[in-house]
C-alpha positions in Angstrom: 147.0 -16.2 77.8 147.2 -15.5 74.1 146.5 -12.0 72.9 142.9 -11.4 71.9 141.5 -14.3 74.0 138.4 -13.5 76.2 139.0 -13.4 79.9 136.7 -15.8 81.6 137.0 -16.8 85.2 134.2 -17.3 87.8 136.1 -15.4 90.5 136.9 -12.5 88.2 133.3 -12.3 86.9 131.9 -12.2 90.4 134.3 -9.4 91.4 133.3 -7.4 88.4 129.6 -8.0 89.1 130.0 -6.9 92.7 131.8 -3.7 91.8 129.2 -2.8 89.2 126.4 -3.4 91.7 128.0 -1.0 94.3 128.5 1.7 91.6 124.8 1.5 90.5 123.6 1.6 94.2 125.8 4.7 94.7 124.5 6.4 91.6 120.9 5.6 92.7 121.5 7.1 96.1 123.0 10.2 94.4 119.9 10.6 92.2 117.6 10.0 95.1 119.2 12.7 97.2 119.1 15.1 94.2 115.3 14.6 94.0 115.0 15.2 97.7 117.0 18.4 97.6 115.1 19.6 94.6 111.8 18.8 96.3 112.7 21.3 99.1 113.2 24.1 96.6 110.1 23.1 94.6 107.9 23.5 97.6 109.3 27.0 98.2 108.9 27.9 94.5 105.3 26.7 94.7 104.5 28.9 97.6 106.2 32.0 96.1 104.3 31.5 92.8 101.0 31.1 94.7 101.6 34.3 96.7 102.6 36.2 93.5 99.4 35.1 91.6 97.3 36.1 94.7 98.9 39.6 94.6 98.1 40.0 91.0 94.4 39.5 91.5 94.1 41.1 95.0 92.3 44.4 94.9 92.8 45.1 98.6 96.5 45.0 99.0 96.5 47.8 101.6 95.2 45.2 104.1 98.4 43.2 103.6 100.5 46.3 104.3 98.6 47.0 107.4 99.1 43.4 108.7 102.8 43.6 108.1 102.9 47.0 109.8 101.0 45.6 112.9 103.6 42.8 113.2 106.5 45.2 113.0 105.1 47.6 115.6 104.2 44.6 117.8 107.9 43.5 117.7 109.1 47.0 118.5 106.6 47.4 121.4 107.7 44.0 122.9 111.4 45.1 122.8 110.4 48.5 124.3 108.6 46.7 127.1 111.6 44.5 128.0 114.0 47.4 127.8 111.8 49.8 129.8 112.0 47.6 132.9 115.6 48.7 133.3 115.8 52.1 131.5 112.6 53.9 130.5 114.3 56.7 128.7 116.6 54.4 126.7 113.7 52.3 125.7 111.7 55.3 124.6 114.6 56.6 122.6 115.1 53.3 120.8 111.4 53.0 120.0 111.2 56.6 118.7 114.3 56.0 116.4 112.9 52.7 115.1 109.5 54.1 114.2 111.2 57.1 112.6 113.6 55.1 110.5 111.1 52.4 109.5 107.9 54.4 108.9 108.9 58.0 109.1 106.5 58.2 112.1 107.1 60.8 114.8 106.0 59.5 118.2 104.2 61.9 120.5 105.5 61.3 124.0 103.5 63.9 125.9 101.3 61.4 127.7 103.3 59.6 130.4 100.4 57.3 131.3 100.4 55.9 127.7 104.1 55.3 127.8 103.7 53.1 130.8 100.9 51.0 129.1 102.6 49.3 126.1 99.3 47.9 124.8 97.6 51.3 124.7 100.8 52.8 123.0 100.9 49.9 120.4 97.2 50.4 119.6 97.6 54.2 119.1 100.7 53.8 116.9 98.9 51.2 114.7 95.8 53.3 114.3 97.8 56.4 113.2 99.9 54.4 110.7 96.7 52.8 109.3 95.1 56.3 109.1 98.1 57.5 107.2 97.8 54.9 104.5 94.0 55.5 104.3 94.7 59.2 103.8 97.1 58.4 101.0 94.6 56.1 99.3 91.9 58.7 99.6 94.2 61.2 98.0 95.2 59.2 94.9 92.3 56.6 94.7 92.0 53.0 95.7 92.9 51.7 92.2 96.1 53.6 91.8 97.1 52.9 95.4 96.6 49.2 94.8 98.6 49.4 91.6 101.6 51.0 93.5 101.5 48.3 96.2 101.3 45.6 93.6 104.3 46.8 91.6 106.4 47.2 94.7 105.4 43.6 95.9 106.2 42.0 92.5 109.5 43.8 92.1 110.6 42.9 95.6 109.5 39.2 95.3 111.4 38.8 92.0 114.5 40.4 93.3 114.5 38.5 96.6 113.7 35.2 95.0 116.8 35.4 92.7 119.0 36.1 95.7 117.3 33.2 97.6 118.1 30.8 94.8 121.8 31.7 95.0 121.7 31.3 98.8 120.1 27.8 98.6 122.7 26.7 96.0 125.5 27.8 98.4 123.8 26.0 101.3 123.5 22.9 99.2 127.2 22.8 98.5 128.0 23.5 102.2 125.8 20.9 104.0 127.8 18.0 102.6 130.5 18.9 105.2 127.9 18.2 108.0 128.4 14.6 107.3 131.7 14.7 109.1 129.9 15.9 112.2 127.6 12.9 112.2 124.6 14.9 110.8 122.3 14.2 107.9 123.1 16.7 105.2 119.5 16.5 103.8 118.0 17.3 107.2 120.3 20.2 107.7 119.5 21.5 104.2 115.8 21.4 105.0 116.0 23.1 108.3 118.4 25.9 107.2 116.6 26.3 103.9 113.3 26.8 105.7 114.9 29.4 108.0 116.4 31.3 105.0 113.0 31.2 103.2 111.1 32.5 106.2 113.6 35.3 106.6 113.2 36.3 102.9 109.4 36.4 103.3 109.6 38.6 106.3 112.1 40.9 104.6 109.7 41.3 101.7 106.8 42.2 104.0 108.8 44.7 106.0 110.3 46.3 102.9 106.9 46.9 101.4 105.3 48.2 104.6 108.2 50.6 105.3 108.3 51.9 101.7 104.6 52.6 101.5 104.8 54.6 104.8 107.9 56.5 103.9 106.7 57.8 100.5 105.0 61.2 100.5 102.3 61.9 98.0 101.9 65.5 96.7 99.2 66.6 94.3 100.4 69.5 92.2 98.2 72.0 90.4 97.4 72.1 86.7 100.8 72.9 85.4 100.5 71.1 82.1 101.6 73.2 79.2 99.1 73.5 76.4 100.5 72.5 73.0 101.5 75.4 70.9 99.5 75.6 67.6 102.0 76.7 65.0 101.1 77.4 61.4 103.0 78.5 58.3 101.1 81.7 58.2 101.9 82.5 61.8 105.6 81.8 61.3 105.6 83.9 58.1 103.9 86.8 59.9 106.4 86.6 62.7 109.3 86.7 60.2 107.8 89.7 58.4 107.3 91.5 61.7 110.9 90.8 62.7 112.1 92.2 59.4 109.9 95.2 59.8 111.2 95.9 63.3 114.7 96.2 62.0 113.5 98.7 59.4 111.6 100.7 62.0 114.5 100.9 64.4 112.7 99.3 67.3 111.6 95.8 68.3 107.9 95.2 67.7 107.3 98.7 66.2 104.2 99.1 64.0 104.9 99.5 60.3 104.6 103.0 58.9 102.0 104.0 56.2 104.8 104.1 53.6 105.8 100.5 54.4 102.2 99.4 54.3 101.7 101.0 50.9 104.9 99.5 49.6 103.8 96.0 50.8 100.4 96.4 49.2 102.0 97.4 45.8 104.3 94.4 45.9 101.4 92.1 46.6 99.4 93.7 43.8 102.2 93.5 41.3 103.2 89.9 42.1 101.5 87.4 39.7 99.4 84.8 41.4 100.7 82.0 39.0 103.7 82.3 36.8 104.8 79.8 34.2 108.5 79.5 33.3 109.3 78.8 29.7 112.8 77.7 28.6 114.0 79.8 25.7 117.0 77.5 24.8 117.3 73.7 24.7 118.6 72.2 27.9 122.4 71.5 28.0 123.4 68.1 29.2 126.2 67.7 31.9 128.5 65.9 29.4 127.7 68.1 26.5 130.2 70.8 25.3 129.7 74.1 27.1 127.8 76.7 25.0 130.4 79.4 25.9 132.9 77.8 23.4 135.6 76.9 25.9 135.7 73.3 24.7 135.1 71.8 28.1 132.2 69.8 29.2 129.3 71.7 30.6 129.7 70.0 34.1 133.4 71.2 34.3 132.7 74.7 33.0 129.5 76.7 33.6 127.6 73.7 35.0 129.6 73.6 38.3 
């Protein structure tokens, strides 16, 4: 075919049209999956923002902390009940250590009947932990307690959410390999993404509950220092007293009658207002020096 002539053939045109159609279908499927992947993260983001907004306007956040504490203690008691069937002492040791590490709570194990009844034990632990938070709230006030819980919640949510976004991005890149195992990558992304999200929510609840129980509030006395009122007269008197003490030979000694009389005479002889009158015309810095040296005033007596 001559150079520059258009290529036209029914078979070639059909092949190009078929290839273009396959590429467009592939691109459409890619965009479709991208929207489906993004929809999973958008649902999680919507839930997080709703919870964050609810925390901002909630005036009874201590109830949230108590609910999280109840769930944690319930899990500990369930584990204790299962372990106690084989070894009571080991189960009690684990429960005591868990409560101490998580809440700073010291478990009283004097009543053996209570230790054999997990429901009664759980109820007593929860009541004492709730009473501890109530005492802290009564000590610092409901408003300030609510402010502390809100700040901790918001900081924890923001920090955990950023880590969650990184984890979801890593999961999104890894699920494509599930295709070789005859699994749907999108389904795997939804299932594992939901598990990671639920784990993050539980970590936030446990972190806040543990932190609020571990902190200790101490009200100190009125140790605020009053601002010192300093004046020029006070500083001047202090300077004069210091000078007088050197003259008297001892620190803080009272002035003698002779010193008082001398000070009075100096104050009496000092004019209240004095006017300085120049007797000679002012010499400029670049003018000849009046001493007759021939130098400029600034290089001679004007240094």
